mmJSON file of the N, C-alpha and C atoms, coordinates in Angstrom:
{"data_MODEL":{"atom_site":{
"group_PDB":["ATOM","ATOM","ATOM","ATOM","ATOM","ATOM","ATOM","ATOM","ATOM","ATOM","ATOM","ATOM","ATOM","ATOM","ATOM","ATOM","ATOM","ATOM","ATOM","ATOM","ATOM","ATOM","ATOM","ATOM","ATOM","ATOM","ATOM","ATOM","ATOM","ATOM","ATOM","ATOM","ATOM","ATOM","ATOM","ATOM","ATOM","ATOM","ATOM","ATOM","ATOM","ATOM","ATOM","ATOM","ATOM","ATOM","ATOM","ATOM","ATOM","ATOM","ATOM","ATOM","ATOM","ATOM","ATOM","ATOM","ATOM","ATOM","ATOM","ATOM","ATOM","ATOM","ATOM","ATOM","ATOM","ATOM","ATOM","ATOM","ATOM","ATOM","ATOM","ATOM","ATOM","ATOM","ATOM","ATOM","ATOM","ATOM","ATOM","ATOM","ATOM","ATOM","ATOM","ATOM","ATOM","ATOM","ATOM","ATOM","ATOM","ATOM","ATOM","ATOM","ATOM","ATOM","ATOM","ATOM","ATOM","ATOM","ATOM","ATOM","ATOM","ATOM","ATOM","ATOM","ATOM","ATOM","ATOM","ATOM","ATOM","ATOM","ATOM","ATOM","ATOM","ATOM","ATOM","ATOM","ATOM","ATOM","ATOM","ATOM","ATOM","ATOM","ATOM","ATOM","ATOM","ATOM","ATOM","ATOM","ATOM","ATOM","ATOM","ATOM","ATOM","ATOM","ATOM","ATOM","ATOM","ATOM","ATOM","ATOM","ATOM","ATOM","ATOM","ATOM","ATOM","ATOM","ATOM","ATOM","ATOM","ATOM","ATOM","ATOM","ATOM","ATOM","ATOM","ATOM","ATOM","ATOM","ATOM","ATOM","ATOM","ATOM","ATOM","ATOM","ATOM","ATOM","ATOM","ATOM","ATOM","ATOM","ATOM","ATOM","ATOM","ATOM","ATOM","ATOM","ATOM","ATOM","ATOM","ATOM","ATOM","ATOM","ATOM","ATOM","ATOM","ATOM","ATOM","ATOM","ATOM","ATOM","ATOM","ATOM","ATOM","ATOM","ATOM","ATOM","ATOM","ATOM","ATOM","ATOM","ATOM","ATOM","ATOM","ATOM","ATOM","ATOM","ATOM","ATOM","ATOM","ATOM","ATOM","ATOM","ATOM"],
"id":[1,2,3,4,5,6,7,8,9,10,11,12,13,14,15,16,17,18,19,20,21,22,23,24,25,26,27,28,29,30,31,32,33,34,35,36,37,38,39,40,41,42,43,44,45,46,47,48,49,50,51,52,53,54,55,56,57,58,59,60,61,62,63,64,65,66,67,68,69,70,71,72,73,74,75,76,77,78,79,80,81,82,83,84,85,86,87,88,89,90,91,92,93,94,95,96,97,98,99,100,101,102,103,104,105,106,107,108,109,110,111,112,113,114,115,116,117,118,119,120,121,122,123,124,125,126,127,128,129,130,131,132,133,134,135,136,137,138,139,140,141,142,143,144,145,146,147,148,149,150,151,152,153,154,155,156,157,158,159,160,161,162,163,164,165,166,167,168,169,170,171,172,173,174,175,176,177,178,179,180,181,182,183,184,185,186,187,188,189,190,191,192,193,194,195,196,197,198,199,200,201,202,203,204,205,206,207,208,209,210,211,212,213],
"type_symbol":["N","C","C","N","C","C","N","C","C","N","C","C","N","C","C","N","C","C","N","C","C","N","C","C","N","C","C","N","C","C","N","C","C","N","C","C","N","C","C","N","C","C","N","C","C","N","C","C","N","C","C","N","C","C","N","C","C","N","C","C","N","C","C","N","C","C","N","C","C","N","C","C","N","C","C","N","C","C","N","C","C","N","C","C","N","C","C","N","C","C","N","C","C","N","C","C","N","C","C","N","C","C","N","C","C","N","C","C","N","C","C","N","C","C","N","C","C","N","C","C","N","C","C","N","C","C","N","C","C","N","C","C","N","C","C","N","C","C","N","C","C","N","C","C","N","C","C","N","C","C","N","C","C","N","C","C","N","C","C","N","C","C","N","C","C","N","C","C","N","C","C","N","C","C","N","C","C","N","C","C","N","C","C","N","C","C","N","C","C","N","C","C","N","C","C","N","C","C","N","C","C","N","C","C","N","C","C","N","C","C","N","C","C"],
"label_atom_id":["N","CA","C","N","CA","C","N","CA","C","N","CA","C","N","CA","C","N","CA","C","N","CA","C","N","CA","C","N","CA","C","N","CA","C","N","CA","C","N","CA","C","N","CA","C","N","CA","C","N","CA","C","N","CA","C","N","CA","C","N","CA","C","N","CA","C","N","CA","C","N","CA","C","N","CA","C","N","CA","C","N","CA","C","N","CA","C","N","CA","C","N","CA","C","N","CA","C","N","CA","C","N","CA","C","N","CA","C","N","CA","C","N","CA","C","N","CA","C","N","CA","C","N","CA","C","N","CA","C","N","CA","C","N","CA","C","N","CA","C","N","CA","C","N","CA","C","N","CA","C","N","CA","C","N","CA","C","N","CA","C","N","CA","C","N","CA","C","N","CA","C","N","CA","C","N","CA","C","N","CA","C","N","CA","C","N","CA","C","N","CA","C","N","CA","C","N","CA","C","N","CA","C","N","CA","C","N","CA","C","N","CA","C","N","CA","C","N","CA","C","N","CA","C","N","CA","C","N","CA","C","N","CA","C","N","CA","C","N","CA","C","N","CA","C","N","CA","C"],
"label_alt_id":[null,null,null,null,null,null,null,null,null,null,null,null,null,null,null,null,null,null,null,null,null,null,null,null,null,null,null,null,null,null,null,null,null,null,null,null,null,null,null,null,null,null,null,null,null,null,null,null,null,null,null,null,null,null,null,null,null,null,null,null,null,null,null,null,null,null,null,null,null,null,null,null,null,null,null,null,null,null,null,null,null,null,null,null,null,null,null,null,null,null,null,null,null,null,null,null,null,null,null,null,null,null,null,null,null,null,null,null,null,null,null,null,null,null,null,null,null,null,null,null,null,null,null,null,null,null,null,null,null,null,null,null,null,null,null,null,null,null,null,null,null,null,null,null,null,null,null,null,null,null,null,null,null,null,null,null,null,null,null,null,null,null,null,null,null,null,null,null,null,null,null,null,null,null,null,null,null,null,null,null,null,null,null,null,null,null,null,null,null,null,null,null,null,null,null,null,null,null,null,null,null,null,null,null,null,null,null,null,null,null,null,null,null],
"label_comp_id":["MET","MET","MET","PRO","PRO","PRO","SER","SER","SER","SER","SER","SER","CYS","CYS","CYS","LYS","LYS","LYS","GLU","GLU","GLU","ILE","ILE","ILE","ARG","ARG","ARG","ALA","ALA","ALA","GLU","GLU","GLU","LEU","LEU","LEU","ALA","ALA","ALA","GLU","GLU","GLU","CYS","CYS","CYS","ILE","ILE","ILE","LEU","LEU","LEU","LYS","LYS","LYS","SER","SER","SER","ASP","ASP","ASP","CYS","CYS","CYS","VAL","VAL","VAL","LEU","LEU","LEU","LYS","LYS","LYS","ASP","ASP","ASP","GLY","GLY","GLY","LEU","LEU","LEU","THR","THR","THR","ALA","ALA","ALA","LYS","LYS","LYS","GLU","GLU","GLU","CYS","CYS","CYS","LEU","LEU","LEU","HIS","HIS","HIS","ALA","ALA","ALA","ASP","ASP","ASP","ASN","ASN","ASN","GLU","GLU","GLU","TYR","TYR","TYR","ARG","ARG","ARG","VAL","VAL","VAL","PRO","PRO","PRO","LYS","LYS","LYS","GLU","GLU","GLU","CYS","CYS","CYS","THR","THR","THR","ALA","ALA","ALA","ILE","ILE","ILE","LYS","LYS","LYS","LYS","LYS","LYS","SER","SER","SER","PHE","PHE","PHE","PHE","PHE","PHE","GLU","GLU","GLU","CYS","CYS","CYS","ARG","ARG","ARG","ARG","ARG","ARG","GLY","GLY","GLY","MET","MET","MET","LEU","LEU","LEU","ASP","ASP","ASP","MET","MET","MET","ARG","ARG","ARG","THR","THR","THR","ARG","ARG","ARG","PHE","PHE","PHE","ARG","ARG","ARG","GLY","GLY","GLY","ASN","ASN","ASN","LYS","LYS","LYS","SER","SER","SER"],
"label_asym_id":["A","A","A","A","A","A","A","A","A","A","A","A","A","A","A","A","A","A","A","A","A","A","A","A","A","A","A","A","A","A","A","A","A","A","A","A","A","A","A","A","A","A","A","A","A","A","A","A","A","A","A","A","A","A","A","A","A","A","A","A","A","A","A","A","A","A","A","A","A","A","A","A","A","A","A","A","A","A","A","A","A","A","A","A","A","A","A","A","A","A","A","A","A","A","A","A","A","A","A","A","A","A","A","A","A","A","A","A","A","A","A","A","A","A","A","A","A","A","A","A","A","A","A","A","A","A","A","A","A","A","A","A","A","A","A","A","A","A","A","A","A","A","A","A","A","A","A","A","A","A","A","A","A","A","A","A","A","A","A","A","A","A","A","A","A","A","A","A","A","A","A","A","A","A","A","A","A","A","A","A","A","A","A","A","A","A","A","A","A","A","A","A","A","A","A","A","A","A","A","A","A","A","A","A","A","A","A","A","A","A","A","A","A"],
"label_entity_id":["1","1","1","1","1","1","1","1","1","1","1","1","1","1","1","1","1","1","1","1","1","1","1","1","1","1","1","1","1","1","1","1","1","1","1","1","1","1","1","1","1","1","1","1","1","1","1","1","1","1","1","1","1","1","1","1","1","1","1","1","1","1","1","1","1","1","1","1","1","1","1","1","1","1","1","1","1","1","1","1","1","1","1","1","1","1","1","1","1","1","1","1","1","1","1","1","1","1","1","1","1","1","1","1","1","1","1","1","1","1","1","1","1","1","1","1","1","1","1","1","1","1","1","1","1","1","1","1","1","1","1","1","1","1","1","1","1","1","1","1","1","1","1","1","1","1","1","1","1","1","1","1","1","1","1","1","1","1","1","1","1","1","1","1","1","1","1","1","1","1","1","1","1","1","1","1","1","1","1","1","1","1","1","1","1","1","1","1","1","1","1","1","1","1","1","1","1","1","1","1","1","1","1","1","1","1","1","1","1","1","1","1","1"],
"label_seq_id":[1,1,1,2,2,2,3,3,3,4,4,4,5,5,5,6,6,6,7,7,7,8,8,8,9,9,9,10,10,10,11,11,11,12,12,12,13,13,13,14,14,14,15,15,15,16,16,16,17,17,17,18,18,18,19,19,19,20,20,20,21,21,21,22,22,22,23,23,23,24,24,24,25,25,25,26,26,26,27,27,27,28,28,28,29,29,29,30,30,30,31,31,31,32,32,32,33,33,33,34,34,34,35,35,35,36,36,36,37,37,37,38,38,38,39,39,39,40,40,40,41,41,41,42,42,42,43,43,43,44,44,44,45,45,45,46,46,46,47,47,47,48,48,48,49,49,49,50,50,50,51,51,51,52,52,52,53,53,53,54,54,54,55,55,55,56,56,56,57,57,57,58,58,58,59,59,59,60,60,60,61,61,61,62,62,62,63,63,63,64,64,64,65,65,65,66,66,66,67,67,67,68,68,68,69,69,69,70,70,70,71,71,71],
"pdbx_PDB_ins_code":[null,null,null,null,null,null,null,null,null,null,null,null,null,null,null,null,null,null,null,null,null,null,null,null,null,null,null,null,null,null,null,null,null,null,null,null,null,null,null,null,null,null,null,null,null,null,null,null,null,null,null,null,null,null,null,null,null,null,null,null,null,null,null,null,null,null,null,null,null,null,null,null,null,null,null,null,null,null,null,null,null,null,null,null,null,null,null,null,null,null,null,null,null,null,null,null,null,null,null,null,null,null,null,null,null,null,null,null,null,null,null,null,null,null,null,null,null,null,null,null,null,null,null,null,null,null,null,null,null,null,null,null,null,null,null,null,null,null,null,null,null,null,null,null,null,null,null,null,null,null,null,null,null,null,null,null,null,null,null,null,null,null,null,null,null,null,null,null,null,null,null,null,null,null,null,null,null,null,null,null,null,null,null,null,null,null,null,null,null,null,null,null,null,null,null,null,null,null,null,null,null,null,null,null,null,null,null,null,null,null,null,null,null],
"Cartn_x":[-44.473,-43.923,-42.542,-42.361,-40.921,-39.696,-38.948,-37.681,-36.891,-37.25,-37.008,-37.883,-39.178,-39.575,-38.998,-38.824,-38.463,-37.594,-36.447,-35.141,-35.644,-36.608,-37.183,-38.041,-39.018,-39.85,-38.819,-37.791,-37.204,-36.739,-35.894,-35.055,-36.629,-37.383,-38.713,-39.244,-39.135,-39.271,-38.068,-36.919,-35.553,-35.55,-36.178,-36.021,-36.996,-38.452,-39.573,-39.292,-38.802,-38.362,-37.268,-36.386,-35.435,-36.119,-37.007,-37.339,-37.733,-37.865,-38.1,-39.893,-40.831,-41.985,-42.443,-41.347,-41.788,-41.111,-39.728,-38.697,-39.027,-39.605,-39.7,-41.232,-42.15,-43.806,-44.628,-43.646,-44.429,-45.554,-45.551,-46.663,-45.987,-47.037,-46.789,-46.246,-45.233,-44.702,-46.125,-47.198,-48.352,-48.97,-48.868,-49.308,-48.458,-47.243,-46.064,-46.444,-46.998,-47.33,-48.371,-49.269,-50.353,-49.982,-50.914,-50.536,-50.827,-51.654,-51.63,-50.474,-49.564,-48.175,-47.263,-47.607,-46.087,-44.968,-45.482,-44.423,-43.684,-43.584,-42.861,-42.208,-42.318,-41.509,-40.56,-38.943,-38.124,-38.263,-37.48,-37.471,-37.256,-35.721,-35.76,-36.709,-37.05,-38.373,-39.37,-39.755,-40.633,-40.027,-38.738,-38.438,-38.436,-38.191,-37.856,-39.615,-40.415,-41.994,-42.398,-42.195,-42.518,-41.87,-40.509,-39.859,-40.735,-41.142,-41.818,-43.11,-43.779,-45.087,-44.992,-43.94,-43.517,-43.377,-42.84,-42.137,-43.401,-44.372,-45.588,-46.801,-46.641,-47.18,-47.043,-45.478,-45.012,-45.372,-45.471,-46.198,-47.586,-48.414,-49.718,-49.778,-48.908,-48.753,-48.379,-49.3,-48.459,-47.51,-46.86,-45.947,-44.578,-44.652,-43.5,-43.363,-44.767,-44.571,-43.876,-43.735,-43.156,-41.771,-41.215,-40.154,-39.206,-40.073,-39.427,-39.561,-39.066,-39.093,-37.616,-37.368,-36.193,-35.595,-34.222,-33.578,-32.342],
"Cartn_y":[-130.926,-130.846,-131.343,-132.237,-132.879,-132.23,-132.673,-131.562,-131.113,-131.874,-131.588,-130.517,-130.225,-128.887,-128.021,-127.772,-126.686,-125.656,-126.462,-125.703,-124.753,-125.486,-124.885,-123.514,-123.748,-122.604,-121.654,-121.982,-121.081,-120.091,-120.783,-119.925,-119.046,-119.579,-118.796,-117.408,-117.797,-116.405,-115.604,-115.977,-115.204,-114.462,-114.837,-114.133,-113.349,-113.359,-112.86,-111.342,-111.792,-110.426,-109.524,-110.062,-109.513,-108.478,-109.1,-108.315,-106.907,-106.493,-104.882,-104.644,-105.834,-105.701,-105.577,-106.134,-105.95,-104.708,-104.614,-103.528,-102.148,-102.165,-100.787,-100.462,-101.53,-101.343,-101.141,-101.865,-101.772,-103.143,-103.953,-104.878,-106.539,-107.113,-108.075,-109.272,-110.209,-111.645,-111.944,-112.216,-113.014,-112.154,-110.571,-110.056,-110.232,-110.27,-110.19,-111.541,-112.946,-114.0,-114.048,-113.301,-113.266,-112.999,-113.645,-113.298,-111.942,-111.238,-109.944,-108.907,-109.546,-108.758,-109.615,-110.7,-111.339,-110.651,-109.426,-108.765,-107.822,-107.923,-107.289,-107.834,-108.982,-110.491,-111.042,-110.699,-111.478,-112.71,-112.717,-114.235,-115.413,-115.353,-115.915,-116.461,-115.754,-116.044,-116.507,-116.675,-117.165,-118.622,-118.498,-120.427,-121.087,-120.511,-120.859,-121.398,-120.323,-120.848,-121.803,-121.86,-123.001,-124.203,-124.407,-125.581,-125.716,-125.191,-125.291,-125.673,-125.286,-125.807,-127.426,-127.61,-128.909,-130.019,-129.336,-130.362,-130.754,-129.429,-130.066,-130.689,-130.601,-131.759,-133.013,-133.296,-134.477,-135.394,-134.428,-135.103,-135.438,-135.229,-135.663,-137.058,-137.31,-137.453,-139.201,-140.148,-141.236,-142.241,-141.588,-142.409,-141.775,-140.543,-140.092,-139.863,-140.135,-140.339,-141.373,-142.386,-143.822,-143.35,-142.904,-142.583,-141.568,-140.596,-139.404,-138.584,-137.119,-135.85,-136.125,-135.379,-135.298,-134.167,-134.384,-133.021,-132.636],
"Cartn_z":[314.221,312.93,312.788,311.732,311.693,311.618,311.864,311.927,310.565,309.551,308.617,307.752,308.373,308.119,308.739,310.215,311.217,310.473,309.812,309.458,308.115,307.397,306.132,306.749,307.867,308.269,308.992,309.727,310.476,309.103,308.224,307.473,306.637,305.965,305.825,306.341,308.053,308.69,308.759,308.945,308.983,307.253,306.218,305.114,305.017,305.593,305.336,306.45,307.388,308.61,308.151,307.224,306.914,305.295,304.871,303.439,303.699,302.641,302.48,302.891,302.735,303.095,304.34,305.051,306.708,307.106,306.631,307.246,306.544,305.282,305.059,304.73,304.309,304.218,305.625,306.552,307.703,308.021,307.045,307.177,307.963,308.268,309.186,308.185,308.915,307.987,307.669,308.13,308.006,306.572,306.899,305.338,304.411,304.523,303.431,302.561,303.291,302.854,301.837,301.83,301.502,299.788,298.872,297.262,297.118,297.824,297.31,297.203,298.5,298.469,297.851,297.22,296.677,296.114,295.248,294.373,295.506,296.59,297.499,298.45,298.503,298.88,297.703,298.291,297.052,296.376,295.521,294.981,295.715,296.373,297.349,298.566,298.932,299.964,299.651,297.954,297.296,297.305,297.097,296.654,297.781,299.064,300.453,300.975,300.621,300.772,299.833,298.644,297.785,298.404,299.281,299.498,300.806,301.525,303.021,302.763,301.44,300.979,300.726,299.699,299.485,300.977,301.672,302.885,303.462,303.85,304.376,303.631,302.413,301.385,301.862,301.873,302.276,303.315,304.107,305.335,305.457,304.348,304.357,303.181,302.33,301.185,301.698,301.341,302.268,301.696,300.549,299.862,300.341,300.943,301.45,302.672,303.645,304.903,305.253,304.89,304.931,304.663,303.751,303.108,303.715,304.386,304.928,303.935,304.168,303.63,302.893,301.627,301.276,301.518,302.049,302.781,302.002],
"occupancy":[1.0,1.0,1.0,1.0,1.0,1.0,1.0,1.0,1.0,1.0,1.0,1.0,1.0,1.0,1.0,1.0,1.0,1.0,1.0,1.0,1.0,1.0,1.0,1.0,1.0,1.0,1.0,1.0,1.0,1.0,1.0,1.0,1.0,1.0,1.0,1.0,1.0,1.0,1.0,1.0,1.0,1.0,1.0,1.0,1.0,1.0,1.0,1.0,1.0,1.0,1.0,1.0,1.0,1.0,1.0,1.0,1.0,1.0,1.0,1.0,1.0,1.0,1.0,1.0,1.0,1.0,1.0,1.0,1.0,1.0,1.0,1.0,1.0,1.0,1.0,1.0,1.0,1.0,1.0,1.0,1.0,1.0,1.0,1.0,1.0,1.0,1.0,1.0,1.0,1.0,1.0,1.0,1.0,1.0,1.0,1.0,1.0,1.0,1.0,1.0,1.0,1.0,1.0,1.0,1.0,1.0,1.0,1.0,1.0,1.0,1.0,1.0,1.0,1.0,1.0,1.0,1.0,1.0,1.0,1.0,1.0,1.0,1.0,1.0,1.0,1.0,1.0,1.0,1.0,1.0,1.0,1.0,1.0,1.0,1.0,1.0,1.0,1.0,1.0,1.0,1.0,1.0,1.0,1.0,1.0,1.0,1.0,1.0,1.0,1.0,1.0,1.0,1.0,1.0,1.0,1.0,1.0,1.0,1.0,1.0,1.0,1.0,1.0,1.0,1.0,1.0,1.0,1.0,1.0,1.0,1.0,1.0,1.0,1.0,1.0,1.0,1.0,1.0,1.0,1.0,1.0,1.0,1.0,1.0,1.0,1.0,1.0,1.0,1.0,1.0,1.0,1.0,1.0,1.0,1.0,1.0,1.0,1.0,1.0,1.0,1.0,1.0,1.0,1.0,1.0,1.0,1.0,1.0,1.0,1.0,1.0,1.0,1.0],
"B_iso_or_equiv":[0.0,0.0,0.0,0.0,0.0,0.0,0.0,0.0,0.0,0.0,0.0,0.0,0.0,0.0,0.0,0.0,0.0,0.0,0.0,0.0,0.0,0.0,0.0,0.0,0.0,0.0,0.0,0.0,0.0,0.0,0.0,0.0,0.0,0.0,0.0,0.0,0.0,0.0,0.0,0.0,0.0,0.0,0.0,0.0,0.0,0.0,0.0,0.0,0.0,0.0,0.0,0.0,0.0,0.0,0.0,0.0,0.0,0.0,0.0,0.0,0.0,0.0,0.0,0.0,0.0,0.0,0.0,0.0,0.0,0.0,0.0,0.0,0.0,0.0,0.0,0.0,0.0,0.0,0.0,0.0,0.0,0.0,0.0,0.0,0.0,0.0,0.0,0.0,0.0,0.0,0.0,0.0,0.0,0.0,0.0,0.0,0.0,0.0,0.0,0.0,0.0,0.0,0.0,0.0,0.0,0.0,0.0,0.0,0.0,0.0,0.0,0.0,0.0,0.0,0.0,0.0,0.0,0.0,0.0,0.0,0.0,0.0,0.0,0.0,0.0,0.0,0.0,0.0,0.0,0.0,0.0,0.0,0.0,0.0,0.0,0.0,0.0,0.0,0.0,0.0,0.0,0.0,0.0,0.0,0.0,0.0,0.0,0.0,0.0,0.0,0.0,0.0,0.0,0.0,0.0,0.0,0.0,0.0,0.0,0.0,0.0,0.0,0.0,0.0,0.0,0.0,0.0,0.0,0.0,0.0,0.0,0.0,0.0,0.0,0.0,0.0,0.0,0.0,0.0,0.0,0.0,0.0,0.0,0.0,0.0,0.0,0.0,0.0,0.0,0.0,0.0,0.0,0.0,0.0,0.0,0.0,0.0,0.0,0.0,0.0,0.0,0.0,0.0,0.0,0.0,0.0,0.0,0.0,0.0,0.0,0.0,0.0,0.0],
"pdbx_formal_charge":[null,null,null,null,null,null,null,null,null,null,null,null,null,null,null,null,null,null,null,null,null,null,null,null,null,null,null,null,null,null,null,null,null,null,null,null,null,null,null,null,null,null,null,null,null,null,null,null,null,null,null,null,null,null,null,null,null,null,null,null,null,null,null,null,null,null,null,null,null,null,null,null,null,null,null,null,null,null,null,null,null,null,null,null,null,null,null,null,null,null,null,null,null,null,null,null,null,null,null,null,null,null,null,null,null,null,null,null,null,null,null,null,null,null,null,null,null,null,null,null,null,null,null,null,null,null,null,null,null,null,null,null,null,null,null,null,null,null,null,null,null,null,null,null,null,null,null,null,null,null,null,null,null,null,null,null,null,null,null,null,null,null,null,null,null,null,null,null,null,null,null,null,null,null,null,null,null,null,null,null,null,null,null,null,null,null,null,null,null,null,null,null,null,null,null,null,null,null,null,null,null,null,null,null,null,null,null,null,null,null,null,null,null],
"auth_seq_id":[1,1,1,2,2,2,3,3,3,4,4,4,5,5,5,6,6,6,7,7,7,8,8,8,9,9,9,10,10,10,11,11,11,12,12,12,13,13,13,14,14,14,15,15,15,16,16,16,17,17,17,18,18,18,19,19,19,20,20,20,21,21,21,22,22,22,23,23,23,24,24,24,25,25,25,26,26,26,27,27,27,28,28,28,29,29,29,30,30,30,31,31,31,32,32,32,33,33,33,34,34,34,35,35,35,36,36,36,37,37,37,38,38,38,39,39,39,40,40,40,41,41,41,42,42,42,43,43,43,44,44,44,45,45,45,46,46,46,47,47,47,48,48,48,49,49,49,50,50,50,51,51,51,52,52,52,53,53,53,54,54,54,55,55,55,56,56,56,57,57,57,58,58,58,59,59,59,60,60,60,61,61,61,62,62,62,63,63,63,64,64,64,65,65,65,66,66,66,67,67,67,68,68,68,69,69,69,70,70,70,71,71,71],
"auth_comp_id":["MET","MET","MET","PRO","PRO","PRO","SER","SER","SER","SER","SER","SER","CYS","CYS","CYS","LYS","LYS","LYS","GLU","GLU","GLU","ILE","ILE","ILE","ARG","ARG","ARG","ALA","ALA","ALA","GLU","GLU","GLU","LEU","LEU","LEU","ALA","ALA","ALA","GLU","GLU","GLU","CYS","CYS","CYS","ILE","ILE","ILE","LEU","LEU","LEU","LYS","LYS","LYS","SER","SER","SER","ASP","ASP","ASP","CYS","CYS","CYS","VAL","VAL","VAL","LEU","LEU","LEU","LYS","LYS","LYS","ASP","ASP","ASP","GLY","GLY","GLY","LEU","LEU","LEU","THR","THR","THR","ALA","ALA","ALA","LYS","LYS","LYS","GLU","GLU","GLU","CYS","CYS","CYS","LEU","LEU","LEU","HIS","HIS","HIS","ALA","ALA","ALA","ASP","ASP","ASP","ASN","ASN","ASN","GLU","GLU","GLU","TYR","TYR","TYR","ARG","ARG","ARG","VAL","VAL","VAL","PRO","PRO","PRO","LYS","LYS","LYS","GLU","GLU","GLU","CYS","CYS","CYS","THR","THR","THR","ALA","ALA","ALA","ILE","ILE","ILE","LYS","LYS","LYS","LYS","LYS","LYS","SER","SER","SER","PHE","PHE","PHE","PHE","PHE","PHE","GLU","GLU","GLU","CYS","CYS","CYS","ARG","ARG","ARG","ARG","ARG","ARG","GLY","GLY","GLY","MET","MET","MET","LEU","LEU","LEU","ASP","ASP","ASP","MET","MET","MET","ARG","ARG","ARG","THR","THR","THR","ARG","ARG","ARG","PHE","PHE","PHE","ARG","ARG","ARG","GLY","GLY","GLY","ASN","ASN","ASN","LYS","LYS","LYS","SER","SER","SER"],
"auth_asym_id":["A","A","A","A","A","A","A","A","A","A","A","A","A","A","A","A","A","A","A","A","A","A","A","A","A","A","A","A","A","A","A","A","A","A","A","A","A","A","A","A","A","A","A","A","A","A","A","A","A","A","A","A","A","A","A","A","A","A","A","A","A","A","A","A","A","A","A","A","A","A","A","A","A","A","A","A","A","A","A","A","A","A","A","A","A","A","A","A","A","A","A","A","A","A","A","A","A","A","A","A","A","A","A","A","A","A","A","A","A","A","A","A","A","A","A","A","A","A","A","A","A","A","A","A","A","A","A","A","A","A","A","A","A","A","A","A","A","A","A","A","A","A","A","A","A","A","A","A","A","A","A","A","A","A","A","A","A","A","A","A","A","A","A","A","A","A","A","A","A","A","A","A","A","A","A","A","A","A","A","A","A","A","A","A","A","A","A","A","A","A","A","A","A","A","A","A","A","A","A","A","A","A","A","A","A","A","A","A","A","A","A","A","A"],
"auth_atom_id":["N","CA","C","N","CA","C","N","CA","C","N","CA","C","N","CA","C","N","CA","C","N","CA","C","N","CA","C","N","CA","C","N","CA","C","N","CA","C","N","CA","C","N","CA","C","N","CA","C","N","CA","C","N","CA","C","N","CA","C","N","CA","C","N","CA","C","N","CA","C","N","CA","C","N","CA","C","N","CA","C","N","CA","C","N","CA","C","N","CA","C","N","CA","C","N","CA","C","N","CA","C","N","CA","C","N","CA","C","N","CA","C","N","CA","C","N","CA","C","N","CA","C","N","CA","C","N","CA","C","N","CA","C","N","CA","C","N","CA","C","N","CA","C","N","CA","C","N","CA","C","N","CA","C","N","CA","C","N","CA","C","N","CA","C","N","CA","C","N","CA","C","N","CA","C","N","CA","C","N","CA","C","N","CA","C","N","CA","C","N","CA","C","N","CA","C","N","CA","C","N","CA","C","N","CA","C","N","CA","C","N","CA","C","N","CA","C","N","CA","C","N","CA","C","N","CA","C","N","CA","C","N","CA","C","N","CA","C","N","CA","C","N","CA","C","N","CA","C"],
"pdbx_PDB_model_num":[1,1,1,1,1,1,1,1,1,1,1,1,1,1,1,1,1,1,1,1,1,1,1,1,1,1,1,1,1,1,1,1,1,1,1,1,1,1,1,1,1,1,1,1,1,1,1,1,1,1,1,1,1,1,1,1,1,1,1,1,1,1,1,1,1,1,1,1,1,1,1,1,1,1,1,1,1,1,1,1,1,1,1,1,1,1,1,1,1,1,1,1,1,1,1,1,1,1,1,1,1,1,1,1,1,1,1,1,1,1,1,1,1,1,1,1,1,1,1,1,1,1,1,1,1,1,1,1,1,1,1,1,1,1,1,1,1,1,1,1,1,1,1,1,1,1,1,1,1,1,1,1,1,1,1,1,1,1,1,1,1,1,1,1,1,1,1,1,1,1,1,1,1,1,1,1,1,1,1,1,1,1,1,1,1,1,1,1,1,1,1,1,1,1,1,1,1,1,1,1,1,1,1,1,1,1,1,1,1,1,1,1,1]
}}}
């Protein structure tokens, strides 16, 4: 994974692990990221999840593969 996505991934993991979905509801981080439990995750984590998705998508997009991901 490129270094540009590692930071976002770490930030997403930290956000999910600190959320009520994990702490109070006792679900795993993977279960919290599913669409069924989206209402349990804070909006900040949802925004970070979208940023991570865009970063990962940029790895496959030929136009951004040569230019690099936006940091």
